[in-house]
C-alpha positions in Angstrom: 99.6 70.6 207.5 102.6 72.1 205.7 102.8 72.3 201.9 105.9 70.9 200.2 106.7 72.1 196.7 109.7 71.1 194.7 111.5 74.2 193.6 111.6 73.2 189.9 107.9 72.5 190.0 107.2 75.9 191.5 109.1 77.6 188.7 107.4 75.5 186.0 104.0 76.3 187.4 104.6 80.0 187.2 105.9 79.8 183.7 103.1 77.5 182.6 100.4 79.8 184.0 102.0 82.8 182.4 102.0 80.9 179.1 98.3 79.8 179.6 97.2 83.3 180.5 97.8 84.5 176.9 94.8 82.5 175.9 91.3 84.0 176.2 90.3 81.1 178.5 92.4 79.2 181.0 92.0 77.4 184.3 94.7 76.5 186.8 93.9 74.2 189.8 96.8 74.0 192.3 97.1 72.1 195.6 100.2 74.2 196.4 102.0 71.2 197.8 99.3 70.1 200.3 98.8 66.4 200.4 95.3 65.1 200.1 94.0 61.5 200.0 91.2 62.4 197.6 93.0 64.5 195.0 94.0 62.8 191.7 96.5 65.6 190.8 98.8 68.1 192.4 98.3 70.6 189.6 96.1 71.0 186.5 96.4 73.6 183.8 93.9 73.8 181.0 94.3 76.4 178.2 92.5 77.3 175.0 89.0 76.3 174.0 87.9 73.4 171.7 84.3 73.6 172.9 82.6 75.8 175.5 79.3 76.5 177.2 78.4 79.8 178.8 74.9 79.7 180.4 72.5 81.6 182.6 70.5 80.1 185.3 67.5 78.2 183.9 68.6 75.0 182.2 72.3 75.4 182.8 72.8 72.0 184.4 70.9 70.3 181.6 73.1 72.1 179.0 76.2 71.0 181.0 75.0 67.4 180.9 74.6 67.7 177.1 78.1 69.1 176.8 79.6 66.3 178.8 77.6 63.6 177.0 78.5 65.0 173.6 82.3 65.3 174.1 83.1 62.7 176.8 86.3 64.7 177.4 88.0 66.8 180.0 85.8 69.7 181.2 87.0 72.7 183.3 84.5 75.2 184.6 82.7 77.3 187.2 79.4 77.2 188.9 77.9 80.5 190.2 76.0 80.6 193.5 73.1 82.0 191.5 72.4 78.6 190.0 70.4 78.1 193.2 67.6 79.9 191.3 67.5 77.0 188.8 67.5 74.3 191.5 65.0 76.0 193.9 62.3 78.7 193.6 64.7 81.5 194.5 65.9 84.7 193.0 68.9 87.1 193.0 68.0 90.8 193.0 71.3 92.6 193.7 73.4 94.3 191.1 75.8 92.1 189.0 78.9 94.3 188.9 81.3 91.5 187.9 79.1 90.0 185.1 80.4 86.5 185.3 78.2 83.9 183.6 76.2 81.7 185.9 77.9 78.6 184.5 80.9 78.3 182.2 82.6 75.1 181.1 85.1 74.3 178.3 86.9 71.5 176.7 90.6 72.6 176.6 93.0 72.7 173.6 95.8 71.9 176.0 95.9 70.2 179.4 99.1 69.8 181.5 99.1 68.1 184.9 101.5 67.3 187.7 100.8 63.9 189.1 103.0 62.0 191.6 105.7 64.6 191.0 105.7 64.1 187.2 104.7 66.7 184.6 102.4 65.2 181.9 100.7 66.6 178.8 97.2 65.0 178.6 95.9 67.1 175.8 98.2 68.5 173.1 101.7 67.5 172.1 104.9 67.4 174.2 106.3 70.4 172.3 104.1 72.8 174.4 106.5 72.1 177.3 109.3 73.7 175.3 107.0 76.6 174.4 106.3 77.1 178.1 110.0 77.1 179.0 110.7 79.7 176.4 107.7 81.8 176.9 108.2 85.4 178.2 105.7 88.0 179.3 104.3 90.4 176.8 106.2 93.6 176.9 103.0 95.6 177.1 102.8 96.6 180.8 99.6 97.2 182.6 99.5 100.7 184.1 98.4 99.9 187.6 96.2 102.2 189.7 95.9 102.7 193.4 93.3 100.2 194.7 90.8 101.8 197.1 89.1 99.0 198.9 85.6 99.9 200.1 83.3 97.8 202.3 79.8 97.5 201.0 78.6 97.4 204.6 80.0 99.5 207.5 80.6 97.7 210.8 77.5 99.0 212.5 75.2 97.9 209.7 77.0 94.5 209.6 76.4 94.0 213.4 72.7 95.1 213.1 72.2 92.5 210.3 73.7 89.8 212.4 71.3 90.7 215.2 68.5 90.5 212.7 69.5 87.0 211.7 69.9 85.9 215.3 66.2 87.1 215.7 65.2 84.7 212.9 67.1 81.9 214.6 65.4 82.7 218.0 62.0 82.4 216.2 63.0 79.0 214.8 63.1 80.1 211.1 66.6 78.7 210.7 69.4 77.1 212.9 72.4 78.6 211.1 73.1 80.9 208.2 76.3 81.9 206.4 76.2 85.7 206.2 78.7 87.5 203.9 79.9 91.0 203.2 81.6 92.4 200.1 84.7 94.6 199.7 85.2 96.2 196.3 87.3 98.6 194.3 86.2 100.6 191.2 88.6 101.9 188.5 91.0 99.2 189.5 93.8 98.3 187.0 95.8 95.2 188.0 97.9 92.5 186.5 95.9 89.4 187.4 98.8 87.0 186.9 101.0 89.0 189.2 98.2 89.5 191.7 97.5 85.7 191.8 101.2 85.0 192.4 101.3 87.4 195.3 98.2 85.9 196.8 99.5 82.4 196.5 102.8 83.4 198.0 101.0 85.0 201.0 98.3 82.3 201.4 99.0 79.0 199.7 96.0 76.7 200.1 95.0 73.2 198.8 92.2 74.3 196.5 93.6 77.5 195.0 93.4 78.4 191.4 93.4 80.9 188.6 90.5 81.1 186.2 90.4 83.4 183.2 87.2 83.8 181.0 88.2 86.5 178.5 88.2 89.7 180.6 87.0 88.1 183.9 89.3 86.5 186.5 89.0 84.4 189.6 92.2 84.6 191.7 91.6 82.0 194.4 93.3 81.0 197.7 90.5 78.6 198.7 91.1 76.2 201.5 87.8 74.3 200.9 86.7 71.4 198.8 83.0 71.5 197.8 82.7 68.0 196.3 84.8 65.4 194.5 84.0 62.0 192.9 86.5 59.2 192.9 85.2 56.1 191.0 81.9 55.2 192.9 82.6 57.5 195.9 81.5 61.1 196.5 83.4 63.2 199.1 82.5 66.6 200.6 84.7 68.5 203.1 82.8 71.5 204.6 84.7 74.1 206.7 83.0 75.6 209.7 85.2 76.9 212.6 88.1 79.3 212.4 90.9 80.4 214.7 93.7 83.0 214.1 97.2 81.7 213.9 99.9 82.9 216.4 103.6 83.5 215.7 104.4 81.8 219.0 104.5 78.1 218.5 103.1 77.2 221.9 100.3 79.7 221.7 99.6 78.5 218.1 99.2 75.0 219.4 96.9 76.2 222.2 94.7 77.9 219.7 94.4 74.7 217.7 93.4 72.8 220.8 90.9 75.5 221.8 89.3 75.4 218.4 89.0 71.6 218.5 87.2 71.8 221.8 85.1 74.9 221.2 81.5 73.8 221.6 80.1 76.8 219.6 82.4 75.9 216.6 81.5 72.2 216.9 77.8 73.1 216.9 78.2 75.2 213.7 80.2 72.4 212.1 77.9 69.5 213.0 74.8 71.4 211.7 76.5 71.7 208.2 77.7 68.1 208.4 74.0 67.0 208.9 73.0 69.3 205.9 75.7 67.7 203.7 74.7 64.2 204.7 71.1 65.1 203.7 72.3 66.5 200.4 74.4 63.4 199.7 71.5 61.0 200.3 70.0 62.3 196.9 73.0 60.7 195.1 73.8 57.9 197.5 73.2 54.1 197.6 71.0 53.9 200.6 72.9 53.4 203.9 76.3 54.4 202.5 76.5 58.1 203.7 79.1 58.3 206.5 81.1 60.9 208.3 84.8 59.9 207.7 86.1 62.7 210.0 84.3 65.0 212.4 85.9 68.3 213.6 89.3 67.7 212.0 91.7 70.7 212.6 93.8 71.9 209.6 96.4 74.7 209.6 96.8 77.3 206.9 99.1 80.5 206.8 96.5 82.8 208.5 94.1 80.5 210.2 93.4 77.1 211.7 90.1 75.6 210.3 87.7 72.9 211.5 87.0 70.6 208.6 84.7 67.5 208.5 84.7 64.9 205.8 81.5 63.2 204.6 81.3 60.5 201.9 78.9 58.1 200.2 78.8 55.5 197.5 77.2 57.0 194.4 74.1 55.4 192.9 74.9 53.3 189.9 74.2 55.1 186.6 73.7 58.5 188.3 75.0 61.1 185.9 78.0 63.0 187.5 76.4 66.3 186.7 73.3 65.3 188.8 75.6 64.5 191.7 77.0 68.0 191.6 73.5 69.6 191.2 72.1 67.5 194.1 74.5 69.2 196.6 74.7 72.7 195.1 75.1 75.3 196.5 77.3 73.9 199.2 75.9 73.7 202.8 78.9 75.5 204.3 78.0 78.7 202.4 74.2 78.5 202.9 72.9 77.3 206.2 70.2 75.1 207.7 67.5 74.6 206.7 69.1 75.2 203.3 66.3 76.9 201.3 65.1 79.2 204.1 68.7 80.1 204.8 69.2 81.1 201.1 66.0 83.2 201.2 67.3 85.1 204.3 70.8 85.5 202.6 69.1 87.2 199.7 67.0 89.3 202.0 69.9 90.4 204.4 73.0 90.6 202.3 73.4 93.7 200.1 75.7 92.2 197.3 75.1 89.6 194.7 77.3 86.6 195.4 77.7 85.5 191.8 80.7 83.3 191.5 81.6 84.0 195.1 80.5 80.9 197.2 80.1 79.0 193.9 82.7 76.6 192.7 85.2 75.8 190.0 87.1 72.7 189.1 87.2 69.8 186.5 85.4 66.8 185.3 87.4 63.9 183.8 86.4 61.8 180.7 85.6 59.0 183.1 83.2 61.2 185.1 85.4 61.8 188.2 85.5 65.5 189.3 86.8 67.8 191.9 85.5 71.3 192.8 86.5 73.9 195.3 84.5 76.5 197.1 85.1 80.0 195.8 86.1 81.7 199.0 89.3 83.8 199.9 89.2 84.8 196.3 89.7 88.1 194.4 87.3 88.5 191.5 88.0 91.0 188.7 86.4 92.3 185.6 89.2 93.9 183.6 86.9 95.8 181.1 84.8 97.3 183.9 87.9 97.7 186.1 85.7 96.3 188.9 87.4 94.3 191.7 85.6 92.5 194.5 86.0 90.0 197.2 83.6 88.7 199.9 84.0 87.1 203.3 81.6 85.6 205.7 80.9 83.2 208.5 78.3 81.1 210.2 75.7 82.9 212.3 74.0 80.9 215.1 72.1 82.1 218.1 75.4 81.9 220.1 77.1 84.2 217.7 78.6 87.5 219.1 78.3 90.1 216.2 81.5 91.8 217.1 83.4 88.5 217.0 81.8 87.5 213.7 83.0 90.9 212.2 86.5 90.2 213.5 86.5 86.7 211.9 85.5 88.3 208.6 88.4 90.7 208.8 90.7 87.8 209.6 89.5 85.9 206.5 89.9 89.1 204.4 93.5 89.8 205.6 95.4 87.9 202.9 93.4 89.5 200.1 93.8 93.0 201.6 97.5 92.5 202.1 97.8 91.2 198.5 95.9 94.3 197.1 97.9 96.7 199.2 101.2 95.2 198.2 100.2 95.7 194.5 100.2 99.5 194.8 
């Protein structure tokens, strides 16, 4: 799975994002050249606000439905993991250092896409392409600071918490849970645009993106699709199963084969496939939920991943926002059974997830949509100068805590390298 990007498009995308980042709100969604049978676009860039919704958990999905129904236009936005508290009787008690809203969507002033290799302006006039070509960075330079990355958990505490979760599994409380840990930096001054470019260069992924909401930024190198809708079809592609890449081609191929045949990774993956199938039945025409691909192996710059694809035919007249709500939060970031896993996540983790393990993406006027999973992402509050990223993995009874910690550090590697290179 090798991304192919035309050189002229690469330059255009950089210039376009630099232009868009002058607005208070913008959202960039970029496949980074990866081909995908379900994507409608290779690149989308929404900038400026005609209408917006910023909401806390409570009636956020209801308000989003009203926004969509009122405008019947393109919407770009983000869904925080903490919306779980609206969907189920759950809570989030950890400190909110980043202060993202639980839900934010906007109708853009400008929308530019690349589709089938062609640059198109869908909202706004063609003259903005000239503005983009001539746009240059503001001369005001951000005074960068040394970024001191601190883990919220030390290794010993992480390992003891994995053992605690394995104990819950042995008692039959859950089968699998996604356990995450946070790395953060205080008094961090960065240039988000430059940081994102560095991250994408180091780790291009099919569901990456840049999201700016005033002083808050998501810089994402996500490899995972949460959910997309194409006409009458819903598609989800959870990731469960990770293997480190090798510089040696033969060894790298051996690692792919080993991942494909790893019974522990298969067990983790199939549990989440079953969970996603169950979530999709809430939106599906009966009998249409199917597994299109089980245990597919896909290659990214740092890792090989095991990805499965599940789809269904959507019920006629089901509101597209309800289809999103019915599967949120995504099973790959929770566990099984889903509600009990989320209770244990809140009990065991020491950081608020917030937008991490949430999603961002777009909804079209026709009701099609595509949302990623916010993983492998640097989150930044420029006013508070607080920077954070989280990583995690699936814990089952077969998990070896030291191996799970090593997998977390592997997933964190691109973000750590990006932050270190910024100094």
